[in-house]
N, C-alpha and C positions, 0 to 999 in steps of 0.2 A: 513360550513358556517351557521351562525345563520339565521333562517327564521322566521320573525314575522308573526303570524297568527291571531292576534287580534288587538293589538295597545295599547296605553296608554290613558285612558280617566278618568279624575278625580282621583278616588281611584282605578281604574282598574289596575290590576297587569300586567306588561309586560309579554306576553306569547311568548315563543320562542322554537325552536328546534335547535339542533346542529348536524351537520354532521361531525363526528369525522374522523380522518385520515383513519381509517380502512374502512369507508363506501364509500370513494370516488370511483366512477366508478363501484360500486358493483351492480348497477341496482336498480329496483323499490323496491325490498325487503329492501334495505338499507334505502331508503327514508321512507318507512312505519315504519321500525323499529325505526328510529330516531324520527318520529312523535309520536309513542307510548310512547317513553321515555320522551316526553315533558310534558307540564302542561295542557294536555287534551284540545286541541283546537277543534273547530268544525270539524267533520270528513270530510265533503265535501271540505271545504276550505283547510284543511291540506293536503288532498289527491291531490288537484290541485297543491299546492305549491311543494309537494314532486315530482310530475311528472315533473314540470318545472325544478326543481333542477337536476333530473335524466337526462333529455334531454340536459340541459346545460352542465352537466359534460361530457356526451358523445360527445357533439359538440366541446368543447374546449380542452378536454383531462383532465384526472385526475390531471396531474402535473400542468397544467395551472390553473385549478380550485383551487387546493391547494394553489398555490402561490398568486393568485390575489383576490380570494373571501373569503376563509376561515378566519374568525376572523376579517375581515375588510370590509365586505359588508353584507347587510341584505335585504331580500326580504319581501315585505308585499303586500297584495291585499286589495283594497278599492274601492268600487263603480265601479268595472270593470276595475280598473287601477292597473298596477303592479309598485310598487315603489321599486327602488334600493337605499337604504340609505347607505351612506359612510361617513367617518369622515373628508374628505377634498375635496376641489374643484378640486385639481389636480387628485385625485384618480377617482372622478366622470368623469372627462374629459378622463382619461386614459381608464377606463372600457368602456365608451361609444364609444371611437374611436376604441378600439381593439376588443371588444366583443359585441357591440351594436346589430349587425345583428343577432348573435347567440342567444342573450337574447330574441330578438323579435320573432325569429323563435321558440324558446323553449316555449314561451308563446302564440303562435299563436292560435287563436280560443277561448282562455280562457279570454283574456283581450282586451280592445280596445285601450289601450295606455300604453307605458312604460315610466316611469319618473325617472330621477336620482335626488336624494335629498341629500344635505349635512347637517349632524347633528352630530357634534362631541359629544355633550352631551348624545345623545341616546346610544352611545356605552359605556359610563361610567355607565349609568343606567343599561344597559344590563348586564354589568359585575357584578353589585352589587345585582340585584334582580332576574335575570333569573336563572332557574334551568338548568344548562348546564353540561352534563356529561363531564369529562375530556377527552381530546384527547390523542391518543397514543403519546409517546415521539417521538420528531423529531430528525433525525440524525444531529449531529453537522456538520455544513458546513465546507468545506475545507478552504474557504476564508471568513473571517469576513466582514460584511458590514463596510462602512467607519465609523470611530469613531470620537468622538469629538477631535478636533485638535487645536493646538496653531497657526496653519497657517490660516490666514484669509486675505481677500482682504484689509481690513482696515489697516493691519500691513505691507502691501507690499509697498515699497517705489518706486514710479513711476517716470521715467524720459524719455528722448527721446529714449534711447537705449532699453527700455523694454516696452514702452507704447503699441505697437502693440500687443505683446503677452498678456499683461494684459487685453486689451480691448477684445481680442478674447475669453479669458477664462471667463470674466464677461458676455459676450453675451451668451456663452454656458450655464452658470449657471442661467441666469435671463430671457432670451428671450424665449417666448413660440412658436415662429415660427421655422420652420425647420432650423437647423444649420449644416453645413458640418463638417466632422471630422477635428480636429485641430492637427497639428504636430508642436510642439515647438522644436527648436534645437539651440544649442549654447554650448560653452565650459562650464565646470563644475563651480559651485559656483555662478551662475547668477540668481538664484531664480526660476528655472523651476519647481522644486519639490514644492516649496511654492505655485506657481500658480496652479498646479494640485490639491494639497490638499485643497487650498482655494476654487477652483472651485467645488470640491466634497462637501465641507462643506456648501457652499452657496446653491447649488442645493438641497441638503437634507433639508436645513432649509426652503426653499421656497416650497418644495413639500414633506411633512412629510411621505406620503405613497410611495415615490419612492424607488427603489432599486438602490443603488449607491455603486460602488466598486472602491477603489484605490488599486493598486498593482504594484509591480515592475516586470520587465521582468524576473529577476532571480526567484522571487517567483512563477510567472506563470509557468516557466519552471520546477522548482522543483516539484510543485504540479501536473503538467501534468504527469511527469515521475512517481510520486507516484501513481497517479490514474491508469495509465497503469499497473503498477506492481500489484496493489491491485484489479484490475478488477472494478474500480469505474469511468471509463471514462464518463459514462452517467451522474453521479452525478456532476462530474467536469464541464461538458458542461452545465448542468442546472444552475449551480452557476454562470458561466461566461457569458453565452449567454442570460440569461433572466434578463437583467439589463436595467435600464433607462439611466444610465450614467456609462461608464467604463473609468477610468483614469489609463493609463498604462505608467509607468515611466521607464527610462533607456532602451529604445527600442534597443539601440546598442548592448545590451547583447545577442540578438538573433542571432548574427553573427555565421554562420556555423551550426546552429542547425536546420537541415532540417525538422525533424519530428515536432518539436515544432512550426516552422514557418508555416507548413501546418495547424496545429491546430489553430494557431493564425489567419490565413487567413479566415478559416471558422467561427471562433468566430467573427471576424471583420464584415464579411458579415451578420451573423445572427443578431447581435446587430442592424446593420443598417436597415435590412429588417423589424425588429420588431419595428422600430421607436425610438430606443435608440440613445444615443450620445456617441462619443468617443473623448477623448483628450489624446494625447501622448506626450512624451518628450524624447529627445535623445541628446547625446553630439555631434552627427553628423547629417548632412543632410541625408534624406532617400537614396539618390543616392550615398552617400559616405560610407554607412555602408557595411563593407566587407561581401561578400557572403550572402547577403539578397536577397531572391527570387524576380524575376522581377514582379511577380504578387502582392507581398506585396508592393514593391516600387510603382507600378502603383496605388494601392488602396490609399496609403498615399499621393501620389502626386495629386490625384483627389480631395483631401480636401484642406484646407488652411495650407500651410507650412510657418511657421513664425519663423524668426530668432530673438533670443534674443541676443542683442549686448553687448559688453563690456561697462560698465558704463562710461559716460562722467564725466568730473571734477565736475560739479555741483551735479550730482547724487552721486558721491563718497563722497562728503562732507556731503550730507544729510544722507547717509548710516552710516558714522562715527558718526554723532550726534545721529541717531536713535539707533544704536547698543550700543553706550556708555551709553545712557539713560537707555536702557533695562537692562544693567548689573550694573546700579547704579553708574556710573563713572561721576564725574563732571569735565569736561575738558574745558580749556580756548579755545576761538575761534581760536586763532593763532595756538595752539597746534593741534586742530582738522584739520586745513588746512594742517599742516605738515604731519599728518598721512595720510590724503587723497592724498597728493602729493606723498608720499613714496609708497603708495599702487598702484598708477598708474604707477610707474616705474619698478615694479618687474615682473619677469618672473619665474614661477614655473616649476620644472622639469617635472611635469605632464601636462604641457600645460596651467595652469592657468595664466592669464596675465591681467594687466590693472585694478586692483582694484575690484576684485570680492568680494562678501560678505564673502567668506571663507578667502580670503587674509586679508581683513579688520579685521575680527574677530581674526585672528592670531596676527596681530599687536596690537590689543587692549588687547589680552591676555598678551603680553609682557609688555605693559604699565601698566596693572593692577598689574602684579606680582612685577614690580619695585616700583610701588606706595605703595604697602604693605610692601616691604622690606626697602625702603628708603623714608619714609613719609616726612623727612626733606627737600626733594627736591620739595615738593609741594609749590605753591605760598602762600603768606601770607593769602589770603582769603580761603585757603584750597583746591582750585581747582588745577587740574593737568595742568602744564604749559609746555612751549616749552623746558625748561631745562630738565625736567624729561623725556619727550618724546624722546629728543635726546639721553639721557642716555639709555633708554629702547631699542631704535632702533639702538644703536651702532653709533650714530652720534655726540657724545660729542667731546670736544676739542681734546682729545687724539688721535682721528682718523684723525685729519687734518694734511696735509703735513707741514713740518717745514717752518715757515715764513708766512704761510697762515693766512689771517685775518679772522674775524668772519663770513664775508659774502662769503668766498671762497667756491667754489664747492668742495664737498667731493669726493675724488677719490675712486671709487669702485673697488674691485678685478674684473679682466676681466675674465669672464667665457663664455662658449658657450651660456648660458641662457641670460647673459647681452647683448651679441652680437645679439642674435635673437630679443630681445626686442628693441634695438636701430635701427636695420635694418628695422623692421616692422614699427616702429614709423616714421622713416625718409621717408620711401616710402609710408606711409599710407596704409599698408597692414594689414588686420585683421589677428590675430594670428590663428583663426580657419581655415582661408583659407590657411595660411602658413603651418599648420600642416596637412591639408587635401590632397586630391588627385588632386585638380584643376591644370590646366596648363595655367592659365592666364599669359600673358607675364610679368607683374610686379611681380607676385608671383614667377615665375621661376627665375627672376633676383634676387629677395630677397633671395631665397634659394642658388643661386650661390654665392652671396656676403657673406652670413653666412658661407658657406663651406670654401671659400678662406680666409676670415678674421680670422676665428677660427684657421686655420692652422698657420697663421702668428703670432697671438697674444696669443695663448695658447699652452700648451704642450699636448693637448688632441689628442687621436688617432682618426682615421676615424670612427671606431665603436662607440666611445664615442660621437663624434659630431653627428653621425646619430641618436643616442638615444635622444640627446637633441633636435633634429629636428623632433622627432616623426617618424623616419624611422627605419624599421627592417633590411634593407639591406644597408650596408655602401658603396656598389659599386656605388650607385647613387650619393653619396657625392663625391667620387673620380672623377666621370664623370663631375659633376657640377663644381668642382674646376678647372679641366683641361680645360673645355670649357671657363670658365671666364678668366683664364690666357691667353688662346689663343686669346680671343677677345680683352683683354687689350693690348697684343703685336701687334695686327693688327689694333688697334684704329687709325683711320685716321682723328680724330676730327669731326666725324659726330655727330650732336646733336640727342639726344633721344627724342621721342615724349611723349606726356602725358600718352598714354596708357601703355607704358613701364616704364617710370620714375616718373610718378605722379608729386609730387611737384618739382622734379628736371627736368621737361621738358625743353628742350633747352640746357641742359648740355651734355657733352660727357660722355661716360662710365667711363673714367678715373677720370673725375671731380666728378662724383657721388661716385666712389670708395673712393677717397681721402677724400671727405667731410664726408662720413659715418665713415671712419677710425678715423678722427679727433674727431668726436662726441664721439666715443667709448673710445678713449684714454683720453678724457677730456681736 
């Protein structure tokens, strides 16, 4: 840590000493040795400062001293006052909050006051004019700090479905008051990673001296295993636990990894105790992540658990416009509406549904490719129109039933994915809930309908239907179909309530079944 022993006045040269990495925690001899290597300060003042540095190092530990003080804080004594000069207000507040008491005790009896001062320019001057011996090379960290990223809050498209998650991450990044851990969950392709990276970037931007790390659960796991094998667990813990903000993505990857979960638990606690912040994201709710320890679930649930929903129609249209503009595509408004509508109707084999960003990007890729291959399909003004979009998405006239007019609904191949999408849409069931482990009455009914209708309208086997429904065991699909068939046979015309049937409240089970079948068959 540079220690100012005189000051800068007029033509006076900035006089400083540097405690290199090898001197940390080495006792009073190290301080005196560093003083002798400086530009000859007054012996009494330099001796006092070296003593303060020595006591402070012993009080906070060499590791903490290295991380928080060396190269970014400077001590100076003036008129009985100890000044701690730092390059940013955030670092001043951080050092005062975490180490203020230790600094005051280290200086006890030698100064009457300790003052934190912000002066970014002083460090630029120090680097140019002070005679500072080079420090020992520092070990390359296992995890790199957050880097400049293309993900920012300004480029995140906000709608009703993601506003809560967006607001939570903005608060973590910008609010100086205590913020609880944030856990975002929702199916893939909804912008959770964008929010985590944007949060990290904004936090770093507002607090230049902060230690911020973004990582995935897989990266955390692999590096922990590597650290154990190489005997570098202490270094791993220093890197992950001594942070001001930890952004952890894909938390569902920790399933069944007991040792890594135990390490994560202690990391989570250490960051919180030290005043740091944690933002996490997962495809699943904490309670639905398979074989996740109860203690981790408890920690996650103690914070703010926020669901990122599937985008609503207005947001899908905004996303189409934003993503098209980003890739330089000029698309007619009607064509954008068609893309947004088609993205909202699709169901992916991996569970993506309802117009996720990835779904829309995939459709735009198709449109872009056809626009390059068949530019003659563009409108006269050069923009991509409905005709080209229909061609790109397989919706042109050749795919229409014989005799169908231009406005006729296009018949889609009936697959389990199509059935899942229609059933969820008709019963107002979120696909994440459908694919999850929840046992809400309407979700159970939706699964039963999908099981039975898939057997009637497709040639798929029970295992294939199970995979389309996100199930590893097809025996539950067989049970669901048999139960529904039995209920249909015993249907005595009893109306279903809103809890079970949602929009079909007041209809009988058979009426619901037939209505959904009709929707699917077009």
